C-alpha positions in Angstrom: -11.3 10.6 21.8 -8.9 13.4 22.9 -5.3 13.5 23.4 -2.2 15.6 24.1 1.4 15.1 23.0 3.7 14.2 25.9 1.0 13.4 28.5 1.3 9.6 28.2 -2.5 9.6 27.7 -4.2 9.7 24.4 -7.7 9.7 25.1 -10.7 9.4 27.4 -14.4 8.8 26.7 -15.6 12.2 25.3 -17.8 13.5 22.8 -17.3 12.1 19.3 -16.5 15.5 17.9 -13.5 15.9 19.9 -10.8 14.9 17.4 -7.3 13.9 18.2 -4.7 15.6 16.1 -3.2 13.1 13.5 0.3 13.6 14.8 -0.6 13.0 18.3 -2.6 9.8 17.3 0.5 8.5 15.2 2.9 9.3 18.1 0.8 7.3 20.4 0.2 4.3 18.4 3.9 4.1 17.5 4.6 3.5 21.2 2.3 0.6 21.4 4.2 -2.7 21.3 2.9 -5.0 18.6 3.7 -8.1 16.7 5.4 -7.5 13.2 3.5 -9.7 10.6 3.7 -10.1 6.9 0.4 -10.8 5.1 0.6 -12.6 1.8 -1.7 -13.4 -0.9 -1.8 -14.5 -4.6 -2.8 -11.9 -7.1 -5.3 -12.6 -9.8 -2.6 -13.6 -12.2 -1.0 -15.9 -9.5 2.0 -13.7 -8.6 2.7 -13.4 -4.9 2.3 -10.1 -3.1 2.4 -9.2 0.5 2.7 -6.2 3.0 3.9 -5.5 6.6 1.1 -5.4 9.1 1.1 -4.3 12.7 -2.6 -4.4 13.2 -3.1 -8.2 13.5 -4.7 -9.7 16.5 -6.5 -12.9 17.5 -10.3 -12.4 17.0 -12.0 -15.7 18.1 -11.0 -19.1 19.4 -14.1 -21.0 18.2 -13.6 -21.1 15.4 -10.0 -20.0 15.6 -9.8 -16.6 13.7 -7.6 -13.5 13.4 -8.4 -10.1 12.3 -6.0 -8.1 10.0 -6.3 -4.4 9.2 -5.2 -3.5 5.5 -4.8 -0.1 4.0 -6.9 0.4 1.1 -4.0 2.2 -0.4 -1.7 -1.0 -0.3 -1.1 -2.5 -3.6 -1.7 -5.9 -2.1 -5.3 -4.8 -0.8 -7.2 -6.3 -3.7 -5.5 -9.6 -3.5 -6.1 -9.9 0.2 -9.6 -8.9 0.3 -10.7 -10.8 -3.0 -8.9 -13.9 -2.6 -10.4 -16.9 -0.7 -7.1 -17.3 1.5 -4.1 -15.3 2.7 -1.1 -15.8 4.8 -0.1 -14.3 8.0 3.6 -14.6 9.1 4.8 -13.6 12.5 8.5 -12.5 12.1 11.1 -13.6 14.5 13.8 -11.7 16.1 16.5 -11.1 13.5 14.0 -10.9 10.5 14.2 -7.1 10.4 15.3 -7.3 6.6 12.1 -9.2 5.7 10.1 -6.7 7.6 11.8 -3.8 5.7 11.1 -5.5 2.3 7.5 -6.1 2.9 7.1 -2.5 4.3 8.7 -1.2 1.0 7.0 -0.5 -2.4 9.2 -3.0 -4.0 7.6 -4.8 -7.2 9.1 -8.2 -6.2 9.1 -8.5 -2.4 9.7 -12.2 -2.8 13.0 -12.0 -4.7 15.7 -13.8 -2.8 13.4 -15.1 0.0 12.8 -18.6 0.9 9.0 -19.1 0.2 6.6 -21.6 -1.4 2.9 -21.9 -2.3 1.0 -23.5 0.5 -2.7 -24.1 -0.2 -2.4 -21.6 -3.0 -1.0 -18.8 -0.8 2.5 -17.6 -0.8 4.2 -19.0 2.4 7.4 -17.5 3.8 9.9 -20.0 5.3 11.6 -19.5 8.6 9.0 -17.3 10.3 8.2 -17.7 13.9 4.7 -18.5 13.0 3.0 -19.0 9.6 -0.9 -19.3 9.4 -2.7 -19.8 6.2 -6.2 -18.2 6.6 -9.4 -18.7 4.9 -11.1 -15.2 4.5 -14.6 -15.4 6.1 -15.5 -11.6 6.2 -14.3 -8.2 5.6 -15.5 -4.6 6.0 -14.2 -1.3 5.3 -13.8 1.4 8.0 -12.1 4.8 7.2 -9.1 4.1 5.0 -8.6 0.5 6.0 -10.4 -2.9 5.4 -10.6 -5.2 8.3 -10.3 -9.0 7.3 -11.3 -11.9 9.3 
């Protein structure tokens, strides 16, 4: 993948050793529209945890599956990849405050929010869409884990 800042074109098929500068890649990806989702899971001690994710996509319709990419540096990473289930909450217009909370490093991201346990998973109320997912697979690539 190759790319140049300001060209509107990040990459083309090219030799694998042609690296894109990190800043160019980040700038380019920041321009890509994406849904904003909160991913939640219970920690081993039962406490709720979660993070903000923009790398969420449908994966399969049969069975219905989604794919979530989680940074291995995220404090919620162990709970999401080790638990049997996790929640994905698509935020609605006007829920920027919730997005900011889950993008933060706050210790209690659920304080003051309307939520409940649903099938053992912390579930936020009032989201555009809420999905409780059974983890069926995960694999690591670079600095992230892909969870299906």
